[in-house]
DSSP file (Angstrom, degrees, kcal/mol; ACC not computed):
  #  RESIDUE AA STRUCTURE BP1 BP2  ACC     N-H-->O    O-->H-N    N-H-->O    O-->H-N    TCO  KAPPA ALPHA  PHI   PSI    X-CA   Y-CA   Z-CA
    1    1 A M              0   0    0      0, 0.0     5,-0.0     0, 0.0     0, 0.0   0.000 360.0 360.0 360.0 123.8   -5.1   19.6   10.2
    2    2 A N     >  -     0   0    0      1,-0.1     4,-2.5     4,-0.1     5,-0.2  -0.238 360.0-109.6 -70.6 162.3   -5.4   19.0    6.4
    3    3 A D  H  > S+     0   0    0      1,-0.2     4,-2.5     2,-0.2     5,-0.2   0.869 115.3  54.5 -56.5 -45.3   -2.8   20.3    3.9
    4    4 A I  H  > S+     0   0    0      1,-0.2     4,-2.5     2,-0.2    -1,-0.2   0.893 110.4  46.9 -59.0 -44.5   -5.1   23.0    2.4
    5    5 A L  H  > S+     0   0    0      2,-0.2     4,-3.1     1,-0.2    -1,-0.2   0.930 110.4  53.0 -62.8 -42.7   -5.9   24.5    5.8
    6    6 A K  H  X S+     0   0    0     -4,-2.5     4,-2.7     1,-0.2    -2,-0.2   0.937 110.8  46.7 -58.9 -47.5   -2.2   24.4    6.7
    7    7 A K  H  X S+     0   0    0     -4,-2.5     4,-2.5     2,-0.2     5,-0.2   0.881 111.7  50.6 -63.5 -37.0   -1.3   26.4    3.5
    8    8 A F  H  X S+     0   0    0     -4,-2.5     4,-3.0     2,-0.2     5,-0.3   0.960 111.5  47.1 -66.2 -44.7   -4.0   28.8    4.0
    9    9 A L  H  X S+     0   0    0     -4,-3.1     4,-2.9     1,-0.2    -2,-0.2   0.923 113.6  50.3 -60.2 -40.1   -2.9   29.5    7.6
   10   10 A F  H  X S+     0   0    0     -4,-2.7     4,-2.1     1,-0.2    -1,-0.2   0.929 113.0  43.0 -58.8 -48.4    0.7   29.8    6.5
   11   11 A V  H  X S+     0   0    0     -4,-2.5     4,-2.0     2,-0.2    -1,-0.2   0.881 115.1  51.6 -67.1 -36.7   -0.1   32.2    3.7
   12   12 A S  H  X S+     0   0    0     -4,-3.0     4,-2.6    -5,-0.2     5,-0.2   0.954 108.7  51.5 -64.0 -48.1   -2.5   34.2    6.0
   13   13 A S  H  X S+     0   0    0     -4,-2.9     4,-1.8    -5,-0.3    -1,-0.2   0.906 109.4  48.3 -52.8 -46.8    0.2   34.4    8.7
   14   14 A I  H  X S+     0   0    0     -4,-2.1     4,-0.7     1,-0.2    -1,-0.2   0.914 112.2  50.7 -65.0 -39.3    2.8   35.8    6.3
   15   15 A Y  H >< S+     0   0    0     -4,-2.0     3,-0.7     1,-0.2    -2,-0.2   0.925 113.2  44.1 -63.0 -42.0    0.3   38.3    5.0
   16   16 A L  H 3< S+     0   0    0     -4,-2.6    -1,-0.2     1,-0.2    -2,-0.2   0.738 114.9  49.1 -79.8 -22.1   -0.7   39.5    8.5
   17   17 A L  H 3< S+     0   0    0     -4,-1.8    -1,-0.2    -5,-0.2    -2,-0.2   0.396  75.1 124.0 -99.9   5.2    2.9   39.7    9.7
   18   18 A A    <<  -     0   0    0     -4,-0.7     6,-0.1    -3,-0.7     4,-0.1  -0.482  54.7-149.1 -62.6 126.6    4.3   41.6    6.8
   19   19 A P  S    S+     0   0    0      0, 0.0     2,-0.4     0, 0.0    -1,-0.2   0.803  74.7  47.0 -76.8 -26.3    6.0   44.7    8.4
   20   20 A A  S >  S-     0   0    0     -3,-0.0     3,-2.7     1,-0.0     4,-0.4  -0.929  91.6-105.3-119.1 139.2    5.3   47.1    5.5
   21   21 A A  T 3  S+     0   0    0     -2,-0.4    -1,-0.0     1,-0.3     0, 0.0  -0.325 109.8  16.0 -55.4 134.2    2.2   47.8    3.5
   22   22 A G  T 3  S+     0   0    0      2,-0.3    -1,-0.3    -4,-0.1     3,-0.1   0.400  89.7 116.1  82.6  -6.0    2.7   46.2    0.2
   23   23 A A  S <  S+     0   0    0     -3,-2.7     2,-0.4     1,-0.2    -2,-0.1   0.785  80.9  34.6 -66.0 -25.1    5.6   44.0    1.2
   24   24 A F        -     0   0    0     -4,-0.4     2,-0.6    -9,-0.1    -2,-0.3  -0.997  68.0-161.5-135.7 133.5    3.5   41.0    0.6
   25   25 A S     >  -     0   0    0     -2,-0.4     4,-2.3     1,-0.2     5,-0.2  -0.940   7.9-160.7-116.6 112.3    0.9   40.4   -2.1
   26   26 A L  H  > S+     0   0    0     -2,-0.6     4,-2.8     1,-0.2     5,-0.3   0.898  97.3  54.1 -49.7 -43.8   -1.5   37.5   -1.5
   27   27 A D  H  > S+     0   0    0      1,-0.2     4,-2.3     2,-0.2    -1,-0.2   0.918 108.9  49.3 -60.6 -41.4   -2.3   37.6   -5.3
   28   28 A S  H  > S+     0   0    0      2,-0.2     4,-2.6     1,-0.2    -2,-0.2   0.909 109.8  50.2 -67.6 -39.1    1.5   37.2   -6.0
   29   29 A A  H  X S+     0   0    0     -4,-2.3     4,-1.7     2,-0.2    -2,-0.2   0.923 114.0  44.2 -65.9 -43.0    1.9   34.4   -3.6
   30   30 A L  H  X S+     0   0    0     -4,-2.8     4,-2.2    -5,-0.2     5,-0.2   0.892 112.0  53.8 -64.0 -38.9   -1.0   32.5   -5.1
   31   31 A S  H  X S+     0   0    0     -4,-2.3     4,-2.7    -5,-0.3     5,-0.2   0.940 108.2  49.1 -63.2 -47.4    0.1   33.3   -8.6
   32   32 A S  H  X S+     0   0    0     -4,-2.6     4,-1.7     1,-0.2    -1,-0.2   0.892 110.0  52.2 -64.8 -35.4    3.6   31.8   -8.0
   33   33 A G  H  X S+     0   0    0     -4,-1.7     4,-0.9     1,-0.2    72,-0.3   0.911 113.7  42.6 -66.4 -40.8    2.1   28.7   -6.5
   34   34 A T  H  X S+     0   0    0     -4,-2.2     4,-2.0     1,-0.2    -2,-0.2   0.805 108.5  58.8 -73.0 -27.5   -0.1   28.2   -9.7
   35   35 A Q  H  X S+     0   0    0     -4,-2.7     4,-3.3     1,-0.2     5,-0.2   0.871 100.8  57.5 -69.0 -33.4    2.8   29.1  -11.9
   36   36 A A  H  X S+     0   0    0     -4,-1.7     4,-1.2    -5,-0.2    -1,-0.2   0.870 106.4  50.0 -59.9 -34.3    4.7   26.2  -10.4
   37   37 A L  H  X S+     0   0    0     -4,-0.9     4,-0.8     2,-0.2     3,-0.3   0.959 116.0  39.3 -72.9 -50.0    2.0   23.9  -11.4
   38   38 A T  H  < S+     0   0    0     -4,-2.0     3,-0.4     1,-0.2    -2,-0.2   0.898 114.8  52.2 -68.9 -41.7    1.9   25.1  -15.0
   39   39 A S  H  < S+     0   0    0     -4,-3.3    -1,-0.2     1,-0.2    -2,-0.2   0.746 115.1  41.3 -72.2 -19.5    5.6   25.4  -15.5
   40   40 A T  H  < S+     0   0    0     -4,-1.2     2,-0.9    -3,-0.3    -1,-0.2   0.535 100.1  78.8 -96.4 -10.7    6.3   21.9  -14.3
   41   41 A T     <  -     0   0    0     -4,-0.8     2,-0.9    -3,-0.4    -1,-0.1  -0.818  65.3-167.9-103.4  89.5    3.5   20.4  -16.1
   42   42 A E        -     0   0    0     -2,-0.9     2,-0.5    59,-0.2    59,-0.1  -0.709   9.3-168.3 -81.4 104.9    4.6   20.0  -19.7
   43   43 A V        +     0   0    0     -2,-0.9     2,-0.2    -5,-0.2    52,-0.1  -0.850  12.6 168.3-100.7 127.3    1.4   19.2  -21.5
   44   44 A T    >   +     0   0    0     -2,-0.5     3,-0.9    50,-0.2     4,-0.5  -0.746  35.3  11.8-128.7 177.7    1.7   17.9  -25.2
   45   45 A G  T >> S-     0   0    0      1,-0.2     3,-1.2    -2,-0.2     4,-0.6  -0.101 119.7 -14.2  61.2-145.5   -0.2   16.4  -27.9
   46   46 A E  H >> S+     0   0    0      1,-0.3     4,-1.8    47,-0.2     3,-1.2   0.796 125.4  71.5 -66.1 -26.2   -3.9   16.0  -27.8
   47   47 A A  H <> S+     0   0    0     46,-2.1     4,-2.1    -3,-0.9    -1,-0.3   0.849  92.9  58.1 -57.4 -33.4   -4.1   16.8  -24.1
   48   48 A Q  H <> S+     0   0    0     -3,-1.2     4,-1.8    -4,-0.5    -1,-0.3   0.800 102.1  54.6 -70.6 -27.3   -3.2   20.4  -25.0
   49   49 A Q  H <X S+     0   0    0     -3,-1.2     4,-2.3    -4,-0.6    -2,-0.2   0.914 106.9  51.5 -67.7 -45.2   -6.4   20.5  -27.2
   50   50 A L  H  X S+     0   0    0     -4,-1.8     4,-2.5     1,-0.2    -2,-0.2   0.931 108.5  50.1 -57.2 -47.6   -8.4   19.4  -24.1
   51   51 A L  H  X S+     0   0    0     -4,-2.1     4,-2.6     1,-0.2     5,-0.3   0.918 109.2  51.1 -64.7 -40.3   -7.0   22.1  -22.0
   52   52 A G  H  X S+     0   0    0     -4,-1.8     4,-2.7     1,-0.2    -1,-0.2   0.910 109.4  51.9 -65.3 -35.0   -7.8   24.7  -24.7
   53   53 A Q  H  X S+     0   0    0     -4,-2.3     4,-3.1     2,-0.2     5,-0.4   0.915 111.6  46.7 -57.0 -47.1  -11.4   23.4  -24.9
   54   54 A L  H  X S+     0   0    0     -4,-2.5     4,-1.7     2,-0.2     6,-0.7   0.905 114.5  46.4 -67.1 -38.6  -11.8   23.8  -21.1
   55   55 A E  H  X S+     0   0    0     -4,-2.6     4,-1.8     4,-0.2    -2,-0.2   0.920 118.1  41.9 -60.4 -50.7  -10.3   27.2  -21.1
   56   56 A G  H  < S+     0   0    0     -4,-2.7    -2,-0.2    -5,-0.3    -3,-0.2   0.944 120.6  39.7 -70.0 -47.6  -12.4   28.4  -24.1
   57   57 A Q  H  < S+     0   0    0     -4,-3.1    -1,-0.2    -5,-0.2    -2,-0.2   0.782 128.9  27.2 -80.7 -26.4  -15.7   26.9  -23.1
   58   58 A L  H  < S-     0   0    0     -4,-1.7    -3,-0.2    -5,-0.4    -1,-0.2   0.554  96.0-123.1-111.5 -11.3  -15.6   27.5  -19.2
   59   59 A G     <  +     0   0    0     -4,-1.8     2,-0.2    -5,-0.3    -4,-0.2   0.823  59.5 149.5  78.8  25.2  -13.4   30.6  -19.0
   60   60 A V        -     0   0    0     -6,-0.7    -1,-0.2    -5,-0.2    -2,-0.1  -0.583  48.7-109.0 -93.8 164.2  -10.9   28.8  -16.6
   61   61 A T     >  -     0   0    0     -2,-0.2     4,-2.1     1,-0.1     5,-0.1  -0.280  32.3-105.8 -78.4 170.8   -7.2   29.5  -16.4
   62   62 A E  H  > S+     0   0    0      2,-0.2     4,-3.2     1,-0.2     5,-0.2   0.931 122.8  54.2 -60.9 -42.1   -4.6   27.1  -17.8
   63   63 A T  H  > S+     0   0    0      1,-0.2     4,-3.1     2,-0.2     5,-0.2   0.906 109.7  46.0 -59.7 -44.0   -3.7   26.1  -14.2
   64   64 A Q  H  > S+     0   0    0      2,-0.2     4,-2.6     1,-0.2    -1,-0.2   0.854 111.8  51.8 -70.7 -29.8   -7.4   25.3  -13.4
   65   65 A A  H  X S+     0   0    0     -4,-2.1     4,-2.3     2,-0.2     5,-0.3   0.957 115.5  41.4 -63.8 -48.7   -7.7   23.4  -16.6
   66   66 A I  H  X S+     0   0    0     -4,-3.2     4,-2.6     2,-0.2    -2,-0.2   0.928 118.2  45.6 -63.4 -45.5   -4.7   21.4  -15.8
   67   67 A G  H  X S+     0   0    0     -4,-3.1     4,-2.5    -5,-0.2    -2,-0.2   0.958 114.1  47.0 -67.5 -47.7   -5.5   20.9  -12.1
   68   68 A G  H  X S+     0   0    0     -4,-2.6     4,-1.5     1,-0.2    -1,-0.2   0.857 114.7  46.9 -58.1 -38.9   -9.1   20.0  -12.6
   69   69 A T  H  X S+     0   0    0     -4,-2.3     4,-2.6    -5,-0.2    -1,-0.2   0.913 112.2  50.7 -65.6 -45.0   -8.3   17.5  -15.3
   70   70 A S  H  X S+     0   0    0     -4,-2.6     4,-3.0    -5,-0.3    -2,-0.2   0.881 107.4  53.9 -61.0 -40.3   -5.5   16.1  -13.3
   71   71 A A  H  X S+     0   0    0     -4,-2.5     4,-1.8     1,-0.2    -1,-0.2   0.888 111.2  45.8 -63.1 -39.6   -7.9   15.7  -10.2
   72   72 A L  H  X S+     0   0    0     -4,-1.5     4,-2.1     2,-0.2    -2,-0.2   0.912 114.0  47.6 -70.6 -41.7  -10.4   13.7  -12.4
   73   73 A L  H  X S+     0   0    0     -4,-2.6     4,-3.2     2,-0.2     5,-0.2   0.907 109.1  54.2 -65.0 -42.5   -7.7   11.6  -13.9
   74   74 A Q  H  X S+     0   0    0     -4,-3.0     4,-2.0     2,-0.2    -1,-0.2   0.908 110.5  47.9 -57.6 -40.6   -6.1   10.9  -10.3
   75   75 A L  H  X S+     0   0    0     -4,-1.8     4,-2.2     2,-0.2     5,-0.3   0.927 111.5  49.2 -69.5 -39.8   -9.5    9.7   -9.2
   76   76 A A  H  X>S+     0   0    0     -4,-2.1     4,-3.0     1,-0.2     5,-0.6   0.914 112.2  49.1 -56.3 -46.3   -9.8    7.5  -12.3
   77   77 A Q  H  X5S+     0   0    0     -4,-3.2     4,-1.0     1,-0.2    -1,-0.2   0.867 112.5  47.5 -62.0 -38.2   -6.4    6.1  -11.7
   78   78 A S  H  <5S+     0   0    0     -4,-2.0    -1,-0.2    35,-0.3    -2,-0.2   0.849 123.2  31.6 -75.2 -34.2   -7.1    5.3   -8.1
   79   79 A E  H  <5S+     0   0    0     -4,-2.2    -2,-0.2    -5,-0.1    -3,-0.2   0.799 126.8  37.2 -97.4 -27.3  -10.5    3.7   -8.7
   80   80 A L  H  X5S-     0   0    0     -4,-3.0     4,-0.5    -5,-0.3    -3,-0.2   0.689  99.8-140.4 -97.6 -23.6  -10.0    2.0  -12.2
   81   81 A G  H  X< -     0   0    0     -4,-1.0     4,-2.0    -5,-0.6     5,-0.2  -0.170  32.3 -54.6  86.0 179.0   -6.4    0.9  -11.9
   82   82 A T  H  > S+     0   0    0      1,-0.2     4,-3.1     2,-0.2     5,-0.2   0.886 125.9  53.8 -66.4 -42.9   -3.3    0.8  -14.1
   83   83 A D  H  > S+     0   0    0      1,-0.2     4,-1.9     2,-0.2    -1,-0.2   0.909 110.5  47.0 -65.0 -40.3   -4.7   -1.2  -17.1
   84   84 A A  H  X S+     0   0    0     -4,-0.5     4,-2.5     1,-0.2    -1,-0.2   0.917 112.6  49.1 -65.8 -40.4   -7.6    1.2  -17.5
   85   85 A M  H  X S+     0   0    0     -4,-2.0     4,-3.2     1,-0.2     5,-0.3   0.897 107.9  55.2 -68.2 -35.7   -5.4    4.2  -17.3
   86   86 A S  H  X S+     0   0    0     -4,-3.1     4,-1.5     1,-0.2    -1,-0.2   0.922 109.8  46.6 -58.5 -39.4   -3.0    2.7  -19.8
   87   87 A S  H  X S+     0   0    0     -4,-1.9     4,-0.8    -5,-0.2    -2,-0.2   0.922 113.5  49.2 -61.7 -45.4   -5.8    2.3  -22.2
   88   88 A L  H >X S+     0   0    0     -4,-2.5     3,-0.8     1,-0.2     4,-0.7   0.940 114.3  41.9 -63.3 -52.4   -6.9    5.7  -21.5
   89   89 A T  H 3< S+     0   0    0     -4,-3.2     7,-0.3     1,-0.2     6,-0.3   0.683 105.0  64.3 -72.7 -18.7   -3.6    7.5  -22.0
   90   90 A S  H 3< S+     0   0    0     -4,-1.5    -1,-0.2    -5,-0.3    -2,-0.2   0.766 101.8  53.0 -71.8 -25.5   -2.6    5.4  -25.0
   91   91 A N  H << S+     0   0    0     -4,-0.8     2,-0.5    -3,-0.8    -1,-0.2   0.735 114.4  38.5 -85.0 -22.3   -5.6    7.0  -26.8
   92   92 A A  S >< S-     0   0    0     -4,-0.7     3,-1.9    -3,-0.1     4,-0.4  -0.907  81.7-138.1-132.7 105.0   -4.6   10.7  -26.1
   93   93 A S  T 3  S+     0   0    0     -2,-0.5   -46,-2.1     1,-0.2   -47,-0.2  -0.330  90.0  24.3 -65.4 143.6   -0.9   11.7  -26.2
   94   94 A G  T >> S+     0   0    0    -48,-0.2     3,-1.0   -49,-0.2     4,-0.5   0.129  89.6 108.4  93.7 -23.8    0.1   13.9  -23.5
   95   95 A L  T X4 S+     0   0    0     -3,-1.9     3,-1.7    -6,-0.3     4,-0.3   0.870  71.9  59.5 -54.7 -42.3   -2.7   12.8  -21.2
   96   96 A S  T >> S+     0   0    0     -4,-0.4     3,-1.7    -7,-0.3     4,-0.8   0.816  93.8  67.3 -63.1 -28.0   -0.4   10.9  -18.8
   97   97 A S  H <> S+     0   0    0     -3,-1.0     4,-0.9     1,-0.3    -1,-0.3   0.761  91.4  60.3 -60.7 -25.3    1.5   14.1  -18.2
   98   98 A L  H << S+     0   0    0     -3,-1.7    -1,-0.3    -4,-0.5    -2,-0.2   0.596  98.2  62.6 -80.2 -11.2   -1.6   15.5  -16.4
   99   99 A L  H <4 S+     0   0    0     -3,-1.7    -1,-0.2    -4,-0.3    -2,-0.2   0.783 115.1  24.7 -77.6 -30.6   -1.2   12.5  -13.8
  100  100 A G  H  <  +     0   0    0     -4,-0.8     2,-2.4    -3,-0.3     3,-0.2   0.879  65.5 165.1-106.0 -65.4    2.1   13.4  -12.4
  101  101 A G     <  -     0   0    0     -4,-0.9   -59,-0.2     1,-0.2    -1,-0.1  -0.365  36.3-143.0  82.9 -65.1    2.7   17.2  -12.8
  102  102 A G        +     0   0    0     -2,-2.4    -1,-0.2     1,-0.3   -61,-0.1   0.357  54.1 124.4  86.8  -6.5    5.7   17.2  -10.4
  103  103 A S  S  > S-     0   0    0     -3,-0.2     4,-2.7   -66,-0.2    -1,-0.3  -0.308  73.9-113.9 -76.3 167.7    5.0   20.5   -8.7
  104  104 A S  H  > S+     0   0    0      2,-0.2     4,-2.3     1,-0.2     5,-0.3   0.903 119.3  49.9 -71.1 -36.5    4.6   21.0   -5.0
  105  105 A L  H  >>S+     0   0    0    -72,-0.3     4,-2.7     2,-0.2     5,-0.9   0.951 114.7  45.2 -66.6 -44.6    0.9   22.1   -5.6
  106  106 A T  I  >>S+     0   0    0      1,-0.2     4,-1.0     3,-0.2     5,-0.5   0.946 113.1  50.6 -61.0 -44.5    0.4   18.9   -7.7
  107  107 A G  I  <5S+     0   0    0     -4,-2.7    -1,-0.2     1,-0.2     4,-0.2   0.865 121.5  31.0 -65.4 -36.2    2.2   16.8   -5.2
  108  108 A S  I  <5S+     0   0    0     -4,-2.3    -2,-0.2    -5,-0.1    -1,-0.2   0.866 131.8  26.5 -94.0 -38.1    0.2   18.0   -2.1
  109  109 A V  I  <5S+     0   0    0     -4,-2.7    -3,-0.2    -5,-0.3    -2,-0.1   0.847 127.2  36.0 -94.9 -33.6   -3.3   18.8   -3.6
  110  110 A L  I ><<S+     0   0    0     -4,-1.0     3,-0.5    -5,-0.9     2,-0.3   0.445  93.9  94.4-104.8   0.6   -3.7   16.6   -6.6
  111  111 A S  T 3 <S+     0   0    0     -5,-0.5   -11,-0.1     1,-0.2   -40,-0.0  -0.661  87.0  13.2 -97.3 153.2   -1.9   13.4   -5.6
  112  112 A N  T 3  S+     0   0    0     -2,-0.3     2,-0.5     1,-0.2    -1,-0.2   0.766  73.4 169.0  60.5  33.9   -3.6   10.4   -4.1
  113  113 A I    <   +     0   0    0     -3,-0.5   -35,-0.3     1,-0.1    -1,-0.2  -0.630   5.6 162.1 -77.6 125.6   -7.1   11.5   -4.8
  114  114 A S        +     0   0    0     -2,-0.5     2,-0.3     1,-0.1    -1,-0.1   0.197  56.1  36.0-130.6  15.9   -9.4    8.4   -4.1
  115  115 A S  S >> S-     0   0    0      1,-0.1     4,-1.3     0, 0.0     3,-0.8  -0.976  83.0-105.3-159.0 160.1  -12.9   10.0   -3.8
  116  116 A M  H 3> S+     0   0    0     -2,-0.3     4,-3.0     1,-0.3     5,-0.2   0.774 119.3  63.5 -54.6 -32.2  -15.1   12.7   -5.3
  117  117 A S  H 3> S+     0   0    0      1,-0.2     4,-2.5     2,-0.2    -1,-0.3   0.873 101.9  50.3 -65.9 -33.1  -14.4   14.6   -2.0
  118  118 A G  H <> S+     0   0    0     -3,-0.8     4,-2.5     2,-0.2    -2,-0.2   0.899 110.4  48.8 -72.8 -36.8  -10.7   14.7   -3.0
  119  119 A V  H  X S+     0   0    0     -4,-1.3     4,-2.3     2,-0.2     5,-0.2   0.914 110.7  50.3 -60.4 -44.8  -11.7   16.1   -6.4
  120  120 A T  H  X S+     0   0    0     -4,-3.0     4,-2.3     1,-0.2    -2,-0.2   0.917 110.7  49.8 -65.2 -38.9  -13.9   18.7   -4.8
  121  121 A S  H  X S+     0   0    0     -4,-2.5     4,-2.5     1,-0.2     5,-0.2   0.940 111.5  49.7 -60.1 -44.0  -10.9   19.7   -2.4
  122  122 A A  H  X S+     0   0    0     -4,-2.5     4,-1.5     2,-0.2    -1,-0.2   0.898 110.4  47.9 -62.1 -41.2   -8.6   19.9   -5.4
  123  123 A F  H  <>S+     0   0    0     -4,-2.3     5,-2.9     1,-0.2    -1,-0.2   0.917 112.8  51.5 -63.9 -42.6  -11.1   22.1   -7.4
  124  124 A S  H ><5S+     0   0    0     -4,-2.3     3,-2.0     1,-0.2    -2,-0.2   0.927 105.7  52.9 -62.5 -49.7  -11.5   24.3   -4.2
  125  125 A A  H 3<5S+     0   0    0     -4,-2.5    -1,-0.2     1,-0.3    -2,-0.2   0.812 108.2  53.9 -60.5 -31.9   -7.7   24.7   -3.9
  126  126 A L  T 3<5S-     0   0    0     -4,-1.5    -1,-0.3    -5,-0.2    -2,-0.2   0.344 124.3-102.5 -89.0  12.9   -7.7   25.9   -7.5
  127  127 A G  T < 5S+     0   0    0     -3,-2.0     2,-0.4     1,-0.3    -3,-0.2   0.690  84.5 117.9  81.8  19.5  -10.2   28.5   -6.9
  128  128 A M      < -     0   0    0     -5,-2.9    -1,-0.3    -6,-0.1    -2,-0.2  -0.916  58.5-126.3-121.6 146.5  -13.2   26.7   -8.4
  129  129 A D    >   -     0   0    0     -2,-0.4     3,-1.7    -3,-0.1     4,-0.4  -0.387  34.8 -99.6 -85.7 171.0  -16.4   25.6   -6.7
  130  130 A S  G >> S+     0   0    0      1,-0.3     3,-1.0     2,-0.2     4,-0.7   0.693 116.5  70.8 -62.9 -21.1  -17.7   22.0   -6.8
  131  131 A S  G 34 S+     0   0    0      1,-0.2     4,-0.5     2,-0.2     3,-0.3   0.763  87.6  67.2 -71.7 -18.8  -20.3   22.9   -9.6
  132  132 A M  G X> S+     0   0    0     -3,-1.7     4,-2.5     1,-0.2     3,-0.7   0.774  85.9  67.9 -71.7 -24.0  -17.3   23.2  -12.0
  133  133 A I  H <> S+     0   0    0     -3,-1.0     4,-2.2    -4,-0.4    -1,-0.2   0.949 100.6  47.7 -64.3 -41.9  -16.6   19.5  -11.8
  134  134 A Q  H 3< S+     0   0    0     -4,-0.7    -1,-0.3    -3,-0.3    -2,-0.2   0.613 111.1  52.2 -67.3 -12.8  -19.9   18.8  -13.6
  135  135 A Q  H <> S+     0   0    0     -3,-0.7     4,-0.6    -4,-0.5    -1,-0.2   0.819 111.3  46.3 -87.1 -36.4  -18.9   21.4  -16.1
  136  136 A F  H  X S+     0   0    0     -4,-2.5     4,-2.7     2,-0.1     3,-0.5   0.890 102.8  67.2 -67.9 -43.6  -15.4   19.7  -16.7
  137  137 A V  H  X S+     0   0    0     -4,-2.2     4,-3.3     1,-0.2     5,-0.3   0.927  98.6  45.5 -50.3 -64.1  -17.0   16.2  -17.0
  138  138 A P  H  > S+     0   0    0      0, 0.0     4,-1.7     0, 0.0    -1,-0.2   0.809 115.5  47.8 -56.9 -29.7  -18.9   16.5  -20.3
  139  139 A I  H  X S+     0   0    0     -4,-0.6     4,-2.3    -3,-0.5    -2,-0.2   0.891 114.7  44.8 -74.1 -40.0  -16.0   18.2  -22.0
  140  140 A V  H  X S+     0   0    0     -4,-2.7     4,-2.5     2,-0.2     5,-0.2   0.952 114.8  49.2 -69.0 -45.0  -13.4   15.7  -20.8
  141  141 A M  H  X S+     0   0    0     -4,-3.3     4,-2.6    -5,-0.3    -1,-0.2   0.894 112.4  48.2 -64.0 -41.5  -15.8   12.8  -21.7
  142  142 A S  H  X S+     0   0    0     -4,-1.7     4,-2.4    -5,-0.3    -1,-0.2   0.924 112.0  49.2 -60.7 -47.5  -16.4   14.3  -25.2
  143  143 A F  H  X S+     0   0    0     -4,-2.3     4,-1.4     2,-0.2    -2,-0.2   0.924 111.3  48.7 -57.0 -49.8  -12.7   14.7  -25.7
  144  144 A L  H  <>S+     0   0    0     -4,-2.5     5,-2.1     1,-0.2     3,-0.4   0.925 110.6  51.5 -61.1 -44.2  -11.9   11.2  -24.6
  145  145 A G  H ><5S+     0   0    0     -4,-2.6     3,-1.2     1,-0.2    -1,-0.2   0.900 108.0  52.2 -60.5 -39.6  -14.6    9.8  -27.0
  146  146 A D  H 3<5S+     0   0    0     -4,-2.4    -1,-0.2     1,-0.2    -2,-0.2   0.789 105.2  57.0 -65.1 -25.3  -13.2   11.8  -29.9
  147  147 A Q  T 3<5S-     0   0    0     -4,-1.4    -1,-0.2    -3,-0.4    -2,-0.2   0.443 124.4-102.5 -85.6  -4.8   -9.7   10.2  -29.1
  148  148 A G  T < 5 +     0   0    0     -3,-1.2     2,-0.3    -4,-0.4    -3,-0.2   0.661  61.2 162.3  92.7  16.8  -11.2    6.7  -29.5
  149  149 A V      < -     0   0    0     -5,-2.1    -1,-0.3     1,-0.1   -61,-0.1  -0.528  45.7-106.4 -68.5 130.2  -11.6    5.7  -25.9
  150  150 A G     >  -     0   0    0     -2,-0.3     4,-2.6     1,-0.1     3,-0.3  -0.151  16.9-116.5 -66.2 157.7  -14.0    2.7  -25.8
  151  151 A S  H  > S+     0   0    0      1,-0.2     4,-2.4     2,-0.2     5,-0.2   0.812 113.1  56.9 -60.6 -32.0  -17.6    2.9  -24.7
  152  152 A S  H  > S+     0   0    0      2,-0.2     4,-1.8     1,-0.2    -1,-0.2   0.941 112.2  41.3 -67.2 -45.2  -17.0    0.5  -21.7
  153  153 A L  H  > S+     0   0    0     -3,-0.3     4,-2.5     2,-0.2     5,-0.2   0.897 113.0  53.4 -65.4 -46.7  -14.2    2.7  -20.4
  154  154 A L  H  X S+     0   0    0     -4,-2.6     4,-2.3     1,-0.2    -1,-0.2   0.899 108.5  52.2 -55.8 -43.5  -16.2    5.9  -21.1
  155  155 A G  H  X S+     0   0    0     -4,-2.4     4,-2.6     1,-0.2    -1,-0.2   0.880 108.5  49.7 -60.4 -45.3  -19.1    4.3  -19.1
  156  156 A Q  H  X S+     0   0    0     -4,-1.8     4,-1.8     1,-0.2    -1,-0.2   0.904 111.6  47.2 -60.6 -42.5  -16.9    3.6  -16.2
  157  157 A L  H  X S+     0   0    0     -4,-2.5     4,-2.6     2,-0.2    -2,-0.2   0.852 109.8  53.9 -64.9 -37.9  -15.6    7.1  -16.1
  158  158 A Q  H  X S+     0   0    0     -4,-2.3     4,-1.5    -5,-0.2    -2,-0.2   0.968 111.6  46.8 -64.8 -51.1  -19.1    8.6  -16.4
  159  159 A G  H  < S+     0   0    0     -4,-2.6    -2,-0.2     1,-0.2    -1,-0.2   0.844 114.2  47.2 -56.9 -38.6  -20.2    6.6  -13.4
  160  160 A L  H  < S+     0   0    0     -4,-1.8    -1,-0.2     1,-0.2    -2,-0.2   0.876 118.9  36.4 -71.4 -41.0  -17.2    7.6  -11.5
  161  161 A W  H  < S+     0   0    0     -4,-2.6    -2,-0.2    -5,-0.1    -1,-0.2   0.494 104.7  75.8 -96.7  -2.2  -17.3   11.3  -12.2
  162  162 A T  S  < S-     0   0    0     -4,-1.5     3,-0.1    -5,-0.2    -1,-0.1  -0.921  81.2-125.8-115.2 120.2  -21.0   11.8  -12.1
  163  163 A P        -     0   0    0      0, 0.0     2,-0.2     0, 0.0    -2,-0.1  -0.196  32.0-106.3 -60.4 144.0  -22.8   11.8   -8.8
  164  164 A A              0   0    0      1,-0.1    -5,-0.0    -5,-0.1     0, 0.0  -0.462 360.0 360.0 -68.8 139.7  -25.8    9.4   -8.5
  165  165 A D              0   0    0     -2,-0.2    -1,-0.1    -3,-0.1     0, 0.0   0.454 360.0 360.0 -82.1 360.0  -29.2   11.0   -8.7
């Protein structure tokens, strides 16, 4: 059973077994899980600008912006390797903080992403459907281009993050 399903079953069972009405709030449980992501992910520098753009243009929460960007970067790290990621993170301060995160949500949902299906699962766990991935990509790509990331690396990222037609 995958981790997302286990978490859903766990949260669902707590909700169903709560002895008194109002003793458990699903919204509260989900909120505390996403607060762990933002509270342990200290985003600084230019990366904070990227998150602001995602929040402003797409209407996503800070947690969704952090998690979605982290999922895309995790895939890039998995596919492109350390040298490419060093080049990428050296151009935008704070971007490397989106690769680690350190929270339990980041550790279980956003680590070891090695395919677009992993990115899709991460977006789903963050309450976003897969169509949001292709709304994130142009904003992230534009941001990286503005930060001086080279066209060769941008091309690799575009190929990695955009489904073939």
